[in-house]
Residue frames as qw, qx, qy, qz and C-alpha x, y, z in Angstrom:
[[0.453, -0.052, -0.882, -0.119, -0.71, 43.65, -22.00],
 [0.616, -0.495, -0.004, -0.613, -3.69, 43.01, -19.85],
 [0.124, -0.316, 0.873, -0.351, -3.15, 41.10, -16.66],
 [0.645, -0.149, -0.645, -0.381, -5.01, 37.82, -16.62],
 [0.560, -0.459, 0.416, -0.551, -6.81, 37.00, -13.36],
 [0.326, 0.168, -0.930, -0.005, -6.02, 33.58, -12.09],
 [0.761, -0.369, -0.180, -0.503, -8.94, 31.54, -10.86],
 [0.381, -0.549, 0.693, -0.271, -7.96, 29.66, -7.67],
 [0.466, 0.198, -0.846, -0.167, -7.03, 26.08, -8.12],
 [0.780, -0.356, 0.061, -0.511, -9.67, 23.85, -6.40],
 [0.950, -0.207, 0.233, -0.005, -8.11, 20.48, -6.61],
 [0.667, -0.254, 0.483, 0.507, -5.30, 19.15, -8.83],
 [0.297, 0.204, 0.563, 0.744, -6.50, 20.14, -12.28],
 [0.157, 0.634, 0.353, -0.670, -8.45, 23.23, -13.29],
 [0.393, 0.397, 0.672, 0.486, -10.30, 23.97, -16.53],
 [0.127, 0.642, 0.159, -0.739, -10.88, 27.37, -18.11],
 [0.427, 0.370, 0.683, 0.463, -12.60, 28.05, -21.36],
 [0.162, 0.354, -0.017, -0.921, -13.77, 31.03, -23.42],
 [0.583, 0.105, -0.436, -0.678, -17.18, 30.58, -25.03],
 [0.858, -0.138, 0.324, -0.374, -18.69, 27.12, -24.92],
 [0.263, 0.464, -0.828, -0.170, -16.92, 23.85, -25.47],
 [0.927, -0.121, 0.033, -0.354, -17.89, 20.23, -25.49],
 [0.020, -0.544, 0.838, -0.031, -15.43, 17.65, -24.20],
 [0.885, 0.020, -0.324, -0.333, -16.28, 14.07, -25.23],
 [0.194, -0.488, 0.815, -0.244, -15.30, 11.47, -22.70],
 [0.893, 0.091, -0.134, -0.421, -16.09, 7.95, -23.80],
 [0.152, -0.511, 0.840, -0.100, -13.93, 5.42, -21.92],
 [0.539, 0.005, -0.814, -0.215, -14.23, 1.75, -22.14],
 [0.536, -0.362, 0.366, -0.669, -16.79, 0.58, -19.67],
 [0.762, 0.072, -0.621, -0.169, -16.47, -3.16, -20.21],
 [0.586, -0.044, -0.722, 0.366, -16.82, -5.16, -17.11],
 [0.015, -0.118, 0.399, -0.909, -18.27, -2.36, -15.06],
 [0.335, -0.525, -0.748, -0.230, -21.58, -2.83, -13.20],
 [0.286, -0.685, 0.056, -0.668, -23.57, -0.52, -10.90],
 [0.133, 0.115, -0.812, 0.556, -22.88, -1.03, -7.21],
 [0.605, -0.421, -0.357, -0.573, -26.06, -2.36, -5.61],
 [0.678, -0.556, 0.264, -0.402, -27.14, -3.86, -2.22],
 [0.997, -0.012, -0.034, 0.061, -25.70, -7.29, -2.91],
 [0.636, 0.463, -0.280, 0.550, -22.28, -5.92, -3.61],
 [0.167, -0.660, 0.370, -0.632, -22.34, -3.69, -0.47],
 [0.881, -0.394, 0.102, -0.240, -23.54, -6.68, 1.61],
 [0.924, 0.134, -0.134, 0.333, -20.38, -8.59, 0.44],
 [0.323, 0.637, -0.266, 0.648, -18.17, -5.56, 1.02],
 [0.471, -0.663, 0.252, -0.525, -19.38, -5.35, 4.56],
 [0.980, -0.200, 0.009, -0.015, -18.65, -9.07, 5.14],
 [0.807, 0.158, -0.062, 0.566, -15.07, -8.51, 3.95],
 [0.067, -0.987, -0.055, -0.138, -14.69, -5.14, 5.63],
 [0.587, -0.702, 0.325, 0.240, -11.43, -5.99, 7.32],
 [0.655, -0.046, 0.540, 0.527, -9.95, -7.01, 4.00],
 [0.404, 0.853, 0.283, -0.170, -11.29, -4.07, 2.02],
 [0.014, 0.855, -0.386, -0.345, -7.89, -2.67, 1.18],
 [0.350, -0.297, 0.841, 0.289, -6.83, -6.04, -0.22],
 [0.619, 0.511, 0.581, -0.136, -9.89, -6.48, -2.51],
 [0.291, -0.073, 0.540, 0.786, -9.05, -6.15, -6.25],
 [0.183, 0.751, 0.634, -0.001, -11.80, -3.69, -7.01],
 [0.207, -0.019, 0.148, 0.967, -11.96, -0.35, -8.85],
 [0.130, 0.696, 0.600, -0.373, -14.74, 2.24, -8.61],
 [0.190, 0.127, 0.408, 0.884, -15.88, 4.52, -11.42],
 [0.374, 0.394, 0.234, -0.806, -18.63, 7.01, -12.19],
 [0.583, 0.447, 0.676, 0.053, -21.31, 5.90, -14.68],
 [0.422, 0.791, 0.285, 0.339, -20.99, 9.24, -16.44],
 [0.444, 0.036, -0.163, 0.880, -18.59, 12.17, -16.42],
 [0.096, -0.881, -0.463, -0.016, -19.74, 15.51, -15.12],
 [0.282, 0.555, -0.116, 0.774, -18.84, 19.17, -14.90],
 [0.508, -0.612, -0.477, 0.375, -18.30, 20.38, -11.32],
 [0.149, 0.646, 0.004, 0.748, -18.56, 24.09, -10.59],
 [0.505, -0.504, -0.517, 0.473, -17.82, 25.48, -7.11],
 [0.051, 0.736, 0.039, 0.674, -18.79, 29.07, -6.25],
 [0.488, -0.160, -0.596, 0.618, -17.15, 29.78, -2.85],
 [0.078, -0.102, 0.177, -0.976, -18.65, 33.25, -2.52],
 [0.637, -0.176, -0.151, -0.735, -22.22, 32.02, -2.90],
 [0.351, -0.217, 0.867, -0.278, -21.46, 28.56, -1.36],
 [0.789, 0.361, 0.171, -0.466, -23.06, 26.81, -4.22],
 [0.323, -0.259, 0.844, 0.341, -22.17, 23.73, -6.29],
 [0.735, 0.430, -0.036, -0.523, -23.46, 22.89, -9.76],
 [0.442, -0.200, 0.849, 0.210, -23.07, 19.42, -11.12],
 [0.593, 0.514, -0.141, -0.604, -23.85, 19.20, -14.84],
 [0.525, -0.074, 0.833, 0.160, -24.28, 15.84, -16.50],
 [0.576, 0.531, -0.199, -0.589, -24.80, 15.48, -20.32],
 [0.906, 0.095, 0.412, 0.026, -25.19, 12.20, -22.07],
 [0.788, 0.489, 0.120, 0.354, -22.18, 11.54, -24.29],
 [0.493, 0.382, -0.190, 0.758, -19.99, 14.28, -22.80],
 [0.355, -0.589, -0.424, 0.589, -19.63, 17.15, -20.33],
 [0.186, 0.859, 0.261, 0.400, -20.85, 20.67, -21.01],
 [0.526, -0.264, -0.220, 0.778, -18.29, 23.25, -19.95],
 [0.043, 0.941, 0.337, 0.016, -19.64, 26.71, -19.24],
 [0.392, 0.727, -0.149, 0.544, -17.61, 29.90, -19.75],
 [0.512, -0.080, -0.523, 0.677, -15.22, 30.95, -17.02],
 [0.277, -0.785, -0.185, -0.523, -16.68, 33.21, -14.32],
 [0.316, -0.674, 0.476, -0.468, -16.45, 33.51, -10.57],
 [0.927, -0.217, 0.216, -0.215, -16.89, 29.70, -10.17],
 [0.167, -0.501, 0.830, 0.181, -14.07, 27.17, -10.17],
 [0.870, 0.283, -0.015, -0.404, -14.70, 24.44, -12.73],
 [0.116, -0.454, 0.872, 0.142, -13.36, 21.03, -13.49],
 [0.784, 0.128, -0.420, -0.439, -14.35, 17.93, -15.46],
 [0.539, -0.326, 0.738, -0.242, -14.72, 14.71, -13.46],
 [0.497, 0.306, -0.687, -0.433, -14.15, 11.86, -15.86],
 [0.900, -0.151, 0.217, -0.348, -15.77, 8.42, -15.63],
 [0.837, 0.383, -0.359, 0.151, -12.47, 6.92, -16.81],
 [0.111, 0.566, -0.617, 0.536, -10.66, 7.68, -13.53],
 [0.665, -0.289, -0.686, 0.061, -10.76, 5.02, -10.84],
 [0.357, -0.678, 0.222, -0.603, -11.67, 5.73, -7.27],
 [0.360, 0.106, -0.858, 0.351, -11.06, 3.99, -3.93],
 [0.594, -0.617, -0.405, -0.321, -13.86, 3.06, -1.52],
 [0.240, 0.379, -0.569, 0.690, -12.88, 4.51, 1.89],
 [0.199, 0.011, 0.689, -0.697, -15.97, 4.17, 3.96],
 [0.346, -0.400, -0.742, -0.412, -19.42, 2.46, 4.14],
 [0.074, -0.017, 0.508, -0.858, -21.71, 4.36, 6.45],
 [0.596, 0.041, 0.127, -0.792, -25.38, 4.46, 7.53],
 [0.636, -0.057, 0.751, -0.169, -25.35, 0.76, 7.60],
 [0.480, 0.120, 0.765, 0.412, -24.72, 0.26, 3.94],
 [0.306, 0.825, 0.471, -0.060, -26.80, 3.23, 2.59],
 [0.128, 0.969, -0.177, -0.115, -23.91, 5.68, 2.01],
 [0.877, 0.058, 0.137, 0.457, -20.56, 5.09, 0.30],
 [0.069, -0.921, 0.237, 0.302, -17.53, 7.52, 0.34],
 [0.866, 0.251, 0.224, 0.369, -15.17, 7.10, -2.66],
 [0.271, -0.780, 0.223, 0.519, -11.85, 8.94, -2.99],
 [0.739, 0.614, 0.126, 0.246, -10.61, 9.95, -6.48],
 [0.622, -0.471, 0.133, 0.611, -6.88, 10.63, -6.15],
 [0.466, 0.367, 0.401, 0.699, -6.65, 12.10, -9.60],
 [0.041, -0.725, -0.234, -0.647, -8.72, 15.09, -8.42],
 [0.257, 0.079, -0.628, 0.730, -8.11, 14.88, -4.72],
 [0.522, -0.216, 0.036, -0.824, -11.84, 14.76, -3.94],
 [0.062, 0.120, 0.973, -0.188, -14.07, 12.41, -2.04],
 [0.438, -0.151, -0.406, -0.788, -17.60, 11.88, -3.36],
 [0.382, 0.037, 0.771, -0.509, -20.59, 10.71, -1.28],
 [0.400, -0.057, -0.704, -0.585, -23.02, 8.27, -2.87],
 [0.463, -0.049, 0.579, -0.669, -26.37, 7.47, -1.45],
 [0.204, 0.180, 0.956, 0.113, -28.60, 4.43, -2.02],
 [0.485, 0.274, -0.051, -0.829, -31.50, 5.11, -4.45],
 [0.914, 0.153, -0.140, -0.349, -33.68, 2.03, -4.92],
 [0.913, -0.263, 0.245, 0.194, -30.99, -0.58, -5.48],
 [0.661, 0.445, -0.038, 0.603, -28.13, 1.53, -6.90],
 [0.469, -0.615, -0.184, 0.607, -25.99, 4.36, -5.48],
 [0.324, 0.850, 0.242, 0.337, -26.30, 7.89, -6.85],
 [0.409, 0.179, -0.219, 0.868, -23.83, 10.77, -6.44],
 [0.289, -0.799, -0.522, 0.069, -25.10, 12.92, -3.61],
 [0.171, -0.981, 0.077, 0.041, -22.39, 15.47, -2.64],
 [0.586, 0.509, -0.415, 0.475, -18.76, 16.45, -2.63],
 [0.680, -0.473, -0.465, 0.312, -17.54, 15.75, 0.94],
 [0.416, -0.084, -0.174, 0.888, -15.30, 18.82, 1.32],
 [0.148, -0.094, -0.098, -0.980, -18.24, 21.15, 0.35],
 [0.216, -0.430, -0.875, -0.046, -21.20, 19.49, 2.03],
 [0.058, -0.553, -0.426, 0.714, -22.16, 22.77, 3.67],
 [0.122, 0.261, -0.322, -0.902, -22.85, 24.20, 0.19],
 [0.700, 0.387, 0.317, -0.511, -26.07, 24.04, -1.75],
 [0.303, -0.138, 0.834, 0.440, -25.97, 21.48, -4.59],
 [0.606, 0.525, 0.063, -0.594, -27.79, 21.78, -7.93],
 [0.513, -0.036, 0.795, 0.322, -27.92, 18.85, -10.37],
 [0.537, 0.525, -0.191, -0.633, -28.48, 19.37, -14.06],
 [0.642, 0.274, -0.679, -0.226, -29.29, 15.97, -15.46],
 [0.903, -0.376, -0.160, -0.133, -29.62, 12.67, -13.57],
 [0.361, -0.767, 0.530, -0.027, -26.81, 12.13, -10.99],
 [0.538, 0.413, -0.732, -0.063, -24.08, 9.65, -11.99],
 [0.918, -0.356, -0.018, -0.176, -24.17, 6.28, -10.36],
 [0.266, -0.674, 0.689, 0.002, -21.28, 4.44, -8.76],
 [0.907, 0.289, -0.261, -0.163, -19.90, 1.52, -10.73],
 [0.543, -0.600, 0.587, 0.034, -17.40, -1.21, -9.84],
 [0.837, 0.433, -0.325, -0.075, -15.09, -3.58, -11.66],
 [0.227, -0.664, 0.695, -0.158, -12.48, -6.03, -10.74],
 [0.655, 0.221, -0.706, -0.156, -11.33, -9.64, -10.52],
 [0.170, -0.287, 0.761, -0.557, -11.80, -10.35, -6.84],
 [0.445, -0.185, -0.806, -0.343, -13.89, -13.52, -6.73],
 [0.142, -0.295, -0.734, 0.595, -14.93, -12.86, -3.11],
 [0.272, 0.498, 0.245, -0.786, -17.11, -10.01, -4.50],
 [0.426, 0.433, -0.412, -0.679, -17.30, -10.24, -8.27],
 [0.165, 0.105, -0.968, -0.156, -17.47, -14.01, -8.24],
 [0.180, 0.378, 0.793, -0.443, -20.91, -13.74, -6.56],
 [0.365, 0.655, 0.145, -0.646, -22.23, -11.48, -9.33],
 [0.611, 0.313, 0.646, 0.334, -23.22, -12.58, -12.86],
 [0.012, -0.472, 0.203, 0.858, -22.26, -9.99, -15.49],
 [0.662, 0.591, 0.315, -0.337, -24.49, -9.36, -18.48],
 [0.709, 0.248, 0.425, 0.506, -23.44, -10.03, -22.04],
 [0.221, 0.548, 0.221, 0.776, -24.28, -6.40, -22.97],
 [0.318, -0.701, -0.453, 0.450, -24.48, -3.48, -20.59],
 [0.244, 0.679, 0.171, 0.670, -25.11, 0.13, -21.48],
 [0.411, -0.280, -0.464, 0.733, -23.68, 2.30, -18.73],
 [0.084, -0.031, -0.032, -0.995, -25.68, 5.35, -19.98],
 [0.505, -0.376, -0.570, -0.528, -29.05, 3.55, -19.81],
 [0.154, -0.173, 0.649, -0.725, -30.74, 4.13, -16.47],
 [0.476, -0.290, -0.754, -0.349, -33.41, 1.77, -15.36],
 [0.561, -0.588, 0.057, -0.580, -35.84, 1.72, -12.44],
 [0.855, -0.403, 0.306, -0.111, -34.74, -1.61, -11.22],
 [0.303, 0.749, -0.573, -0.137, -31.17, -2.10, -12.30],
 [0.339, -0.365, 0.862, -0.092, -30.43, -5.35, -10.53],
 [0.653, 0.257, 0.697, -0.144, -33.19, -7.28, -12.35],
 [0.623, 0.746, 0.157, -0.178, -33.28, -5.54, -15.72],
 [0.317, 0.842, -0.431, -0.064, -29.57, -5.18, -16.39],
 [0.396, 0.389, -0.822, 0.130, -27.95, -8.15, -14.69],
 [0.804, -0.384, -0.396, -0.221, -29.11, -11.17, -12.63],
 [0.169, -0.595, 0.635, -0.462, -28.05, -11.51, -8.94],
 [0.622, -0.005, -0.773, -0.125, -27.83, -15.17, -7.99],
 [0.198, 0.024, -0.761, 0.617, -27.96, -14.62, -4.31],
 [0.169, -0.648, -0.742, 0.036, -31.64, -13.63, -4.18],
 [0.075, -0.906, -0.221, -0.352, -33.21, -10.41, -2.90],
 [0.476, 0.172, -0.389, 0.770, -30.70, -8.09, -1.26],
 [0.238, -0.433, 0.098, -0.864, -33.26, -5.76, 0.11],
 [0.482, -0.228, -0.835, 0.137, -33.93, -8.01, 3.14],
 [0.003, -0.004, -0.439, 0.899, -34.85, -5.09, 5.26],
 [0.555, 0.025, -0.051, -0.830, -38.41, -5.36, 3.89],
 [0.707, -0.033, -0.675, -0.210, -38.60, -9.09, 4.44],
 [0.347, -0.043, -0.798, 0.491, -38.69, -11.30, 7.49],
 [0.247, -0.682, -0.652, 0.220, -40.57, -9.77, 10.38],
 [0.265, -0.228, -0.058, 0.935, -39.61, -6.18, 9.58],
 [0.285, 0.758, 0.464, -0.358, -42.43, -3.60, 9.06],
 [0.575, 0.459, 0.374, 0.564, -42.35, -2.17, 5.50],
 [0.019, -0.967, -0.173, -0.185, -42.84, 1.38, 6.77],
 [0.259, -0.881, 0.390, -0.066, -39.54, 1.45, 8.71],
 [0.839, 0.351, -0.405, 0.089, -36.64, -0.55, 7.36],
 [0.231, 0.500, -0.633, 0.543, -34.64, 0.08, 10.54],
 [0.672, -0.383, 0.264, -0.577, -37.25, -1.22, 13.02],
 [0.391, 0.193, -0.897, 0.071, -36.32, -4.56, 14.59],
 [0.697, -0.425, -0.092, -0.570, -39.33, -6.09, 16.36],
 [0.257, -0.432, 0.798, -0.333, -38.60, -8.01, 19.57],
 [0.648, 0.136, 0.689, -0.297, -41.49, -10.46, 18.95],
 [0.713, 0.595, -0.066, -0.364, -42.02, -12.34, 15.78],
 [0.939, 0.191, 0.149, 0.243, -40.04, -14.53, 13.33],
 [0.340, -0.657, 0.393, 0.546, -36.40, -13.79, 12.81],
 [0.636, 0.690, -0.184, -0.293, -35.01, -13.54, 9.28],
 [0.103, 0.629, -0.769, -0.044, -31.62, -15.27, 9.62],
 [0.934, 0.039, -0.304, -0.185, -31.42, -19.02, 8.86],
 [0.786, -0.556, 0.256, 0.086, -29.47, -21.34, 11.08],
 [0.835, 0.245, 0.186, 0.456, -27.05, -22.20, 8.23],
 [0.297, 0.793, 0.010, 0.531, -26.37, -18.53, 7.59],
 [0.478, -0.840, 0.158, -0.202, -25.75, -17.87, 11.29],
 [0.876, -0.315, 0.265, 0.250, -23.32, -20.70, 11.61],
 [0.712, 0.419, 0.149, 0.543, -21.41, -19.67, 8.46],
 [0.051, 0.890, -0.053, 0.450, -21.19, -16.08, 9.66],
 [0.655, -0.711, 0.249, -0.061, -19.88, -17.17, 13.04],
 [0.903, -0.002, 0.245, 0.352, -17.39, -19.41, 11.36],
 [0.473, 0.719, 0.074, 0.504, -16.29, -16.49, 9.21],
 [0.207, -0.882, 0.170, -0.388, -15.76, -14.35, 12.28],
 [0.750, -0.561, 0.334, -0.104, -14.39, -17.01, 14.67],
 [0.160, 0.596, -0.765, -0.183, -12.46, -19.20, 12.28],
 [0.301, 0.012, -0.953, -0.042, -13.97, -22.50, 13.42],
 [0.661, -0.348, -0.016, -0.664, -17.08, -24.03, 15.05],
 [0.042, -0.194, 0.931, -0.307, -17.22, -26.56, 17.88],
 [0.294, -0.373, -0.855, -0.207, -20.07, -28.97, 18.52],
 [0.202, -0.538, -0.571, 0.586, -20.93, -26.80, 21.57],
 [0.040, 0.278, -0.142, -0.949, -21.17, -23.77, 19.40],
 [0.306, -0.129, -0.710, -0.621, -23.57, -25.46, 17.03],
 [0.324, -0.463, -0.811, 0.152, -25.66, -26.74, 19.98],
 [0.126, -0.454, -0.364, 0.804, -25.90, -23.30, 21.41],
 [0.203, 0.146, -0.357, -0.900, -27.23, -21.83, 18.16],
 [0.350, -0.263, -0.840, -0.320, -29.71, -24.63, 17.91],
 [0.263, -0.483, -0.704, 0.451, -30.93, -23.80, 21.40],
 [0.031, 0.320, 0.046, -0.946, -31.31, -20.10, 20.52],
 [0.318, -0.030, -0.576, -0.753, -33.53, -21.01, 17.59],
 [0.407, -0.326, -0.853, -0.026, -35.53, -23.45, 19.67],
 [0.230, -0.468, -0.568, 0.636, -36.03, -21.20, 22.69],
 [0.089, 0.221, -0.105, -0.966, -36.88, -18.15, 20.57],
 [0.361, -0.148, -0.715, -0.580, -39.50, -20.09, 18.76],
 [0.357, -0.407, -0.816, 0.203, -41.05, -21.26, 21.99],
 [0.170, -0.556, -0.408, 0.704, -41.42, -17.71, 23.23],
 [0.378, 0.801, 0.428, 0.177, -42.15, -16.12, 19.89],
 [0.260, -0.843, 0.138, 0.450, -39.06, -13.92, 20.02],
 [0.577, 0.789, -0.210, -0.015, -37.01, -12.63, 17.09],
 [0.905, -0.255, 0.111, 0.322, -33.96, -14.97, 17.21],
 [0.548, 0.613, -0.032, 0.569, -31.91, -12.43, 15.11],
 [0.201, -0.844, 0.161, -0.470, -31.89, -10.01, 18.03],
 [0.814, -0.538, 0.199, -0.091, -31.07, -12.57, 20.69],
 [0.910, 0.111, 0.107, 0.384, -28.29, -14.22, 18.70],
 [0.389, 0.723, -0.058, 0.568, -26.77, -10.86, 17.78],
 [0.388, -0.816, 0.236, -0.358, -26.66, -9.74, 21.45],
 [0.938, -0.279, 0.190, 0.079, -25.17, -13.06, 22.39],
 [0.795, 0.353, 0.050, 0.491, -22.41, -12.80, 19.77],
 [0.101, 0.833, -0.132, 0.528, -21.64, -9.26, 20.90],
 [0.623, -0.698, 0.235, -0.263, -21.40, -10.15, 24.59],
 [0.909, -0.229, 0.317, 0.144, -19.28, -13.33, 24.03],
 [0.039, 0.707, -0.524, -0.474, -17.13, -11.75, 21.25],
 [0.726, 0.356, -0.455, -0.374, -18.43, -14.27, 18.80],
 [0.964, -0.247, -0.062, -0.080, -18.11, -17.12, 21.40],
 [0.653, 0.444, -0.410, 0.455, -14.37, -16.37, 21.81],
 [0.207, -0.599, 0.434, -0.640, -14.65, -15.08, 25.35],
 [0.519, -0.038, -0.848, 0.098, -14.17, -18.34, 27.36],
 [0.029, -0.077, -0.667, 0.740, -15.14, -16.78, 30.75],
 [0.472, 0.144, 0.073, -0.867, -18.39, -15.44, 29.46],
 [0.663, 0.081, -0.626, -0.402, -19.24, -18.67, 27.58],
 [0.378, -0.010, -0.874, 0.306, -18.48, -20.73, 30.70],
 [0.173, 0.115, 0.519, -0.829, -20.91, -18.57, 32.77],
 [0.090, 0.422, 0.867, 0.249, -23.67, -19.36, 30.26],
 [0.057, 0.741, 0.378, -0.552, -24.90, -15.81, 30.75],
 [0.516, 0.250, 0.539, 0.617, -25.04, -15.29, 27.08],
 [0.083, 0.847, 0.392, 0.351, -27.11, -12.00, 27.19],
 [0.340, 0.289, -0.308, 0.840, -24.85, -10.30, 29.67],
 [0.475, -0.724, -0.383, -0.321, -27.57, -10.01, 32.38],
 [0.052, 0.604, -0.470, 0.642, -26.32, -8.00, 35.29],
 [0.435, -0.164, -0.834, 0.297, -26.11, -9.86, 38.65],
 [0.434, -0.607, -0.028, -0.666, -28.50, -9.04, 41.51],
 [0.376, -0.415, 0.675, -0.480, -28.79, -10.06, 45.17],
 [0.770, -0.030, 0.574, -0.277, -29.07, -13.84, 45.32],
 [0.866, 0.439, 0.195, 0.138, -27.77, -14.50, 41.81],
 [0.509, -0.574, 0.325, 0.553, -24.06, -14.28, 40.97],
 [0.305, 0.716, -0.291, -0.556, -24.50, -13.69, 37.22],
 [0.122, 0.337, -0.887, -0.293, -24.00, -17.27, 36.01],
 [0.869, 0.008, -0.015, -0.495, -26.05, -20.29, 35.08],
 [0.375, -0.498, -0.717, -0.310, -27.31, -22.87, 36.06],
 [0.178, -0.275, 0.341, -0.881, -29.45, -21.03, 38.60],
 [0.702, -0.039, 0.346, -0.621, -32.83, -22.83, 38.81],
 [0.939, 0.265, -0.102, -0.194, -32.29, -25.63, 36.24],
 [0.827, -0.321, 0.381, 0.260, -29.61, -28.28, 35.92],
 [0.679, 0.372, 0.360, 0.520, -28.70, -27.41, 32.31],
 [0.243, -0.630, -0.047, 0.737, -26.76, -24.18, 32.38],
 [0.149, -0.028, 0.565, 0.811, -26.72, -23.74, 28.60],
 [0.096, -0.545, -0.753, -0.355, -30.46, -24.18, 28.22],
 [0.275, -0.769, -0.458, 0.352, -31.24, -21.98, 31.23],
 [0.282, -0.459, 0.111, 0.835, -28.82, -19.25, 30.10],
 [0.031, 0.174, 0.611, 0.772, -30.45, -19.11, 26.61],
 [0.219, -0.649, -0.707, -0.175, -34.00, -19.26, 28.01],
 [0.290, -0.711, -0.318, 0.557, -33.36, -16.52, 30.54],
 [0.177, -0.263, 0.302, 0.899, -31.88, -14.28, 27.82],
 [0.072, -0.332, -0.720, -0.605, -34.87, -14.96, 25.46],
 [0.281, -0.693, -0.656, 0.096, -37.33, -14.37, 28.27],
 [0.317, -0.527, -0.147, 0.775, -35.59, -11.21, 29.33],
 [0.038, -0.047, 0.456, 0.888, -36.01, -9.80, 25.77],
 [0.180, -0.490, -0.759, -0.391, -39.62, -10.84, 25.50],
 [0.279, -0.628, -0.603, 0.405, -40.62, -9.28, 28.76],
 [0.100, -0.278, 0.081, 0.952, -39.73, -5.77, 27.42],
 [0.273, -0.010, -0.523, -0.807, -42.50, -6.36, 24.80],
 [0.728, -0.253, -0.427, -0.472, -44.89, -8.88, 26.41],
 [0.332, -0.490, 0.621, -0.514, -45.35, -9.94, 30.01],
 [0.915, -0.006, 0.215, -0.341, -46.94, -13.30, 29.11],
 [0.016, -0.535, 0.830, 0.156, -44.24, -15.98, 28.98],
 [0.816, 0.120, -0.380, -0.418, -44.94, -19.34, 27.36],
 [0.764, 0.005, -0.595, 0.248, -42.60, -21.28, 29.69],
 [0.612, -0.708, -0.263, 0.236, -41.79, -21.09, 33.39],
 [0.131, 0.951, -0.167, 0.223, -39.87, -17.98, 34.15],
 [0.866, -0.186, -0.089, 0.456, -36.14, -18.51, 34.74],
 [0.368, 0.654, -0.053, 0.659, -34.99, -14.88, 34.24],
 [0.513, -0.340, -0.477, 0.627, -33.30, -13.73, 37.47],
 [0.111, -0.084, -0.023, 0.990, -33.99, -10.03, 36.51],
 [0.133, -0.573, -0.727, -0.354, -37.71, -10.38, 36.20],
 [0.311, -0.772, -0.456, 0.315, -38.33, -8.33, 39.32],
 [0.292, -0.371, 0.131, 0.871, -36.03, -5.55, 38.03],
 [0.010, -0.241, -0.601, -0.762, -38.14, -5.20, 34.85],
 [0.283, -0.648, -0.693, -0.140, -41.32, -5.33, 36.84],
 [0.388, -0.637, -0.337, 0.574, -40.31, -2.84, 39.50],
 [0.214, -0.325, 0.225, 0.894, -39.21, -0.39, 36.88],
 [0.524, 0.584, 0.367, -0.500, -42.39, -0.69, 34.88],
 [0.081, 0.488, -0.662, -0.563, -40.58, -1.95, 31.71],
 [0.343, 0.110, 0.930, 0.072, -42.63, -5.11, 31.14],
 [0.345, 0.609, 0.708, 0.094, -44.80, -4.95, 27.97],
 [0.031, 0.866, 0.142, -0.478, -43.84, -1.39, 27.15],
 [0.047, 0.671, -0.508, -0.539, -41.51, -1.61, 24.17],
 [0.871, 0.378, 0.228, -0.213, -41.80, -3.29, 20.74],
 [0.740, 0.613, -0.210, 0.183, -38.47, -2.92, 19.02],
 [0.811, -0.179, -0.188, 0.525, -34.88, -3.60, 20.02],
 [0.312, 0.479, -0.048, 0.819, -33.99, 0.10, 19.41],
 [0.441, -0.728, -0.173, -0.497, -36.43, 1.03, 22.15],
 [0.823, -0.567, -0.027, 0.013, -34.45, -0.82, 24.82],
 [0.716, 0.360, -0.267, 0.536, -30.82, -0.15, 23.94],
 [0.060, -0.702, 0.281, -0.652, -30.75, 2.69, 26.52],
 [0.789, -0.523, 0.158, -0.282, -31.49, 0.15, 29.29],
 [0.972, 0.025, -0.025, 0.234, -28.56, -2.00, 28.29],
 [0.663, -0.091, 0.024, 0.743, -25.81, 0.54, 27.74],
 [0.003, -0.870, -0.122, 0.478, -25.21, 4.30, 27.85],
 [0.251, -0.405, 0.559, 0.679, -22.90, 3.93, 24.85],
 [0.619, 0.554, -0.015, -0.556, -24.35, 4.67, 21.42],
 [0.308, 0.488, -0.769, -0.276, -21.91, 2.30, 19.85],
 [0.341, -0.051, 0.905, -0.249, -23.42, -0.62, 21.73],
 [0.624, 0.494, 0.423, -0.433, -26.77, -0.41, 19.82],
 [0.486, 0.705, -0.368, -0.363, -25.03, 0.17, 16.51],
 [0.008, 0.419, -0.906, -0.060, -22.90, -2.87, 17.05],
 [0.491, 0.169, 0.796, -0.312, -25.96, -5.01, 17.74],
 [0.614, 0.639, 0.191, -0.422, -27.68, -3.77, 14.65],
 [0.295, 0.673, -0.606, -0.305, -24.60, -4.31, 12.54],
 [0.200, -0.202, 0.958, -0.033, -24.40, -7.96, 13.69],
 [0.573, 0.417, 0.604, -0.365, -28.10, -8.45, 12.89],
 [0.513, 0.734, -0.177, -0.409, -27.53, -7.07, 9.45],
 [0.146, 0.551, -0.804, -0.169, -24.55, -9.31, 8.87],
 [0.423, 0.033, 0.883, -0.202, -26.51, -12.41, 10.00],
 [0.598, 0.605, 0.365, -0.378, -29.14, -11.52, 7.47],
 [0.381, 0.746, -0.422, -0.345, -26.67, -10.82, 4.71],
 [0.067, -0.383, 0.919, 0.073, -24.90, -14.11, 5.27],
 [0.548, 0.265, 0.744, -0.276, -28.25, -15.87, 5.22],
 [0.569, 0.718, 0.030, -0.401, -28.99, -14.30, 1.81],
 [0.181, 0.644, -0.706, -0.233, -25.58, -15.48, 0.54],
 [0.283, -0.169, 0.940, -0.083, -26.40, -19.09, 1.54],
 [0.630, 0.438, 0.492, -0.411, -29.76, -19.17, -0.27]]
């Protein structure tokens, strides 16, 4: 009797065949829709409740996964209607079914990458945004390996009964999971919340979806801002509403992007929950200097108005030295003496002057994104 060589087990299940075989996998896909930007926006809003959401994630198509550890190479083969299984060789092989549910474990790159864990196979797959859907990109455990796709990569689908997410999405009467379209959100199912790709709207340059200009019109609407703050804080006082109104007004007077100013204020005041910082009216967290103790009022009688105006003017001065109102920014001389006035156009350019921590800038951008997402949800 000949000894049979055992191919190492990669995950939980392992498939070996002699010759060629075709395994048909045709699960019921009713109620599943492609994950798109609108759905990811909602998931980010409910990030703290992610484990409680009644959602299941699936592949749009099954695929054959081959891992060659010696050559550090991965082959992902997708065939419409089934999975083509190659003869056994040096590579480890397994079928990844689109009938097995996965769990979303991480949203990264500000909503452009999703990590989904499939317990059945003990693997985590990375999906990247492509237009307005999410394609399989890699197997997390083997991301140092080269990847070759045969056929179009499977997309990530979702289904469930959680009204916080699925209640915002209108499902089609008929949906073919094997049909791939250029613009899946408009051709396959309508999204009632409007355009999710807000990065290319508002004042953002079309060439760089991550650039946030200091000057120009903001994207977030006042109603969206208030609803987002209410979602984070739990309630809104008349003073909270008045403060947001002043931010919109003062930003308009100076021609500053109110999204950036409001996001920084929310970060500094912990969404208006830090009573000490709110009482100081120093909403932008401007550092104290000789002759100014770090609180408002300073030159004006109205501490709230002066605190907002100083914050707005401080932001504008990085981009433009010509203020439209009398300067009330106590740190004007600091910007001038360091040569910062009028030298920077985006908020990313000036993060390094505010904090040495990389998480600070990411936190501000995340709040800006959420303000815009909530605005889209209110429209």
